[in-house]
C-alpha positions in Angstrom: 0.0 0.0 0.0 1.4 3.4 -1.0 1.4 6.5 1.0 0.0 9.5 -0.9 0.2 13.3 -0.2 -2.2 15.5 -2.2 -1.5 19.2 -2.9 -4.5 21.4 -3.7 -5.3 25.0 -4.3 -9.0 25.1 -4.9 -12.2 23.0 -5.0 -10.5 19.6 -4.7 -12.7 17.6 -7.0 -9.7 15.5 -8.2 -8.8 14.9 -4.5 -12.4 13.6 -4.0 -12.0 11.4 -7.0 -8.8 9.8 -5.5 -10.5 9.5 -2.1 -13.5 7.7 -3.7 -11.2 5.4 -5.8 -9.4 4.3 -2.6 -12.7 3.7 -0.8 -13.8 1.6 -3.8 -10.7 -0.5 -3.7 -9.4 0.8 -7.0 -6.2 2.2 -5.6 -3.9 0.2 -3.2 -3.0 3.2 -1.1 -4.0 5.8 1.5 -3.9 9.6 1.6 -1.7 10.4 4.5 -2.0 14.2 4.2 -3.6 17.0 2.1 -1.6 20.3 1.8 -3.3 23.4 0.6 -1.8 26.6 -0.7 -4.6 28.6 1.0 -6.5 28.1 4.3 -10.1 28.4 3.1 -10.3 26.4 -0.1 -13.3 24.1 -0.5 -11.2 21.0 -1.1 -10.1 20.9 2.5 -13.6 19.8 3.4 -13.1 16.5 1.6 -9.9 15.9 3.7 -11.6 16.8 7.0 -14.7 14.7 6.2 -12.4 11.7 5.7 -10.2 12.4 8.7 -7.1 13.1 6.6 -4.5 15.3 8.2 -4.4 18.8 6.7 -1.6 21.3 6.4 -1.4 24.8 4.9 1.6 26.2 3.1 0.9 29.6 1.6 3.3 31.0 -0.9 4.8 34.4 -0.1 4.7 36.9 -3.0 8.5 37.2 -3.0 9.1 33.4 -2.7 10.5 31.7 -5.8 9.8 28.1 -6.8 13.0 26.8 -5.3 12.3 28.3 -1.8 8.7 27.2 -1.9 9.7 23.7 -3.0 12.2 23.6 -0.1 9.5 24.5 2.4 7.1 21.9 0.9 9.7 19.2 1.0 10.3 19.9 4.7 6.6 20.0 5.4 5.7 16.7 3.9 8.8 14.8 4.8 7.3 13.5 8.1 4.5 11.8 6.1 7.0 9.8 4.1 5.0 9.8 0.9 5.6 7.3 -1.9 3.6 9.5 -4.3 2.8 13.2 -4.3 -0.2 14.4 -6.4 -0.7 18.0 -7.5 -4.4 18.1 -8.0 -5.3 21.6 -9.1 -2.2 22.9 -7.3 -1.4 26.3 -8.8 2.3 26.8 -8.0 5.6 25.6 -9.3 7.7 23.6 -6.9 11.4 23.1 -7.4 14.4 22.9 -5.1 14.6 20.1 -2.6 11.0 19.0 -3.3 11.7 18.2 -6.9 15.1 16.6 -6.0 13.7 14.4 -3.3 10.5 13.2 -5.1 11.6 13.1 -8.7 9.6 10.4 -10.4 7.1 10.4 -7.6 5.2 13.6 -8.3 2.1 13.3 -10.6 -0.1 16.1 -12.0 -3.4 16.2 -13.9 -3.7 18.9 -16.6 -7.0 19.7 -18.4 -5.6 19.7 -22.0 -3.7 17.3 -24.3 -0.1 18.2 -23.5 2.2 19.5 -24.9 -0.5 21.7 -26.4 -2.1 24.3 -24.1 0.0 24.2 -21.0 -0.4 26.7 -18.2 -3.2 28.1 -16.0 -5.9 28.7 -18.7 -6.1 25.8 -21.1 -9.8 25.8 -21.8 -9.6 29.5 -22.7 -6.6 28.9 -24.9 -8.2 25.8 -26.6 -11.3 27.8 -27.5 -9.3 30.9 -28.7 -7.2 28.7 -30.9 -10.2 27.0 -32.5 -9.0 23.5 -31.6 -11.4 20.7 -32.4 -10.1 18.3 -29.7 -9.1 18.9 -26.1 -8.8 16.5 -23.2 -6.6 15.8 -20.2 -3.2 14.6 -19.4 -1.7 12.9 -16.4 2.0 13.4 -16.2 5.0 13.2 -14.0 6.2 16.6 -12.7 9.6 18.0 -13.7 11.0 21.5 -13.3 8.9 23.1 -16.1 5.3 24.1 -16.5 3.2 21.0 -17.4 6.3 19.6 -19.2 7.0 16.2 -17.5 6.7 12.7 -19.1 3.1 11.8 -20.1 1.5 8.9 -18.3 -2.1 8.9 -19.7 -4.1 11.0 -22.0 -7.7 11.0 -23.2 -9.3 13.2 -25.8 -12.5 15.2 -25.4 -14.2 16.8 -28.5 -14.7 20.6 -28.5 -18.2 21.3 -29.6 -19.2 24.2 -31.8 -21.1 26.0 -29.0 -18.7 25.3 -26.2 -17.7 28.0 -23.7 -15.0 27.6 -21.1 -17.5 26.3 -18.5 -19.0 23.6 -20.7 -15.7 22.4 -22.0 -14.2 22.3 -18.5 -17.1 20.3 -17.1 -16.8 17.6 -19.8 -13.0 17.4 -19.4 -13.4 17.2 -15.6 -15.5 14.1 -15.9 -12.5 12.4 -17.8 -10.0 13.8 -15.2 -11.9 12.1 -12.4 -11.5 8.7 -14.2 -7.9 9.1 -15.6 -6.2 10.5 -12.5 -7.2 7.5 -10.2 -6.2 5.1 -13.0 -2.7 6.6 -13.2 -2.4 6.5 -9.4 -3.5 2.8 -9.4 -0.9 2.0 -12.0 1.8 3.7 -9.9 0.7 1.8 -6.8 0.9 -1.5 -8.8 4.5 -0.6 -9.8 3.5 -0.6 -13.5 4.9 2.8 -14.5 8.5 2.9 -15.8 10.0 6.2 -16.9 12.3 6.0 -19.9 13.5 9.5 -20.7 10.5 11.4 -22.1 8.4 8.2 -22.2 6.4 6.4 -19.6 6.0 2.7 -20.2 3.0 0.9 -18.7 4.1 -2.5 -17.7 1.9 -5.6 -18.0 
């Protein structure tokens, strides 16, 4: 059974998807802590309802990703995680965090990377006129949504889509794909080979 720490910055719907998948026996693991970048985000309620320890690590305006990563590494070290999930977590983490947990940090992004990275993928997809969007689960490296891809699934962009409609349909896929990727990790079936992630039988 793997030990999981989840980092959030908002509503926590992907956190809830992971909690539900563990409860359903789909993931051989347990969430040992949830860390939020802000104290009042809705996602913390899911942690508290499930008796998961909660910590807050706000990012100071003058803090760079290395310093914030160092602070995060120190904060989560006592939980001894096997896997760290950034689930709607809105800040870059580098420094000791990235060094210590390289190959053990997983992110979900609501677009088909490498297209449309960053904080506003649905807006960017619609402005570009793309016909296909989707979501990507990837390992985290030092860049913005740039790590090796684990799983992807496409979602069609409909002619009358706005950001909210597209986001809602992509989110349904996220809630399926993220738990699947975590389950594969827990089974020891993900092997990083440079830019590629091989899924072992």
